N, C-alpha and C positions, 0 to 999 in steps of 0.2 A: 957213411953215417945216415941214419934215417932222419926224416924231417921232424919227427917227435924229439929226437935227441937234440937237434938244433934249437928247439923251442923250450926245452926244459931249463928252468931257472936253476942256476948253480947254487951250491951251498954258500959260496962267498957272497953272491948277490942277496940271498936270504939274510945272511948276517948283517949286511949293510942296511937292508930295509929295517931289520930289528933295531939296529943302532940308531937310525934316524927316528923311528917311532918312539924309542925311549927318550931321545933328546927333544923331539917335537910331538908330544902326545896328541895334538890336534890331527895328525895324520891318521890316527886310528879311529877317529870319531866320524860318525855319519854326517853327511852334509846337512841333514835336517837338524842336527844337534848344534850346529855352528852358525853363529851370526854371519851376516853378509861379509863384514870385514875379515872374519875368520876364514870364510870360504875362499876369499881372494888370497890370503896368506897360505892357506892349504894348497891351492893350485900352484902358487909360486914354489912352494917347498917340493911338491911332486915333480915339477919341471926340473928343479935342480937335482933332485934325487935321481931322476931318470938319466940325466947326463952322466952322473957318477956310475950308475949301474951299467949303462951302455958302453962306458969306457973299458970295462972289463969283460964285456960280452964276447961271444954270443951267449944267450940271445940278446938281440937289440930290439927294443920296443919303444913305442911312443909313451909319453908320461901317463896317459889314460890307461894304457894296457898294463903298465906296471902297477898302477893303482888297483886294477882288477885282480892282479896276481896276489896282492897282499890282503884282499878281502876274504 
């Protein structure tokens, strides 16, 4: 398997991100659009989402990397 294959986000992982964004629309908003309390909530949500995504990985990424994938 090539390293590109190992880094590709799976369809299942994309579906999970989509489900979370529908449930928590703040995840889809820019940090500039969210008040400080909202940014803290957003960070906590991304951390929890990353755990769920990594449980079904690979790929396995830090929460900030998952956030970039979804942008």
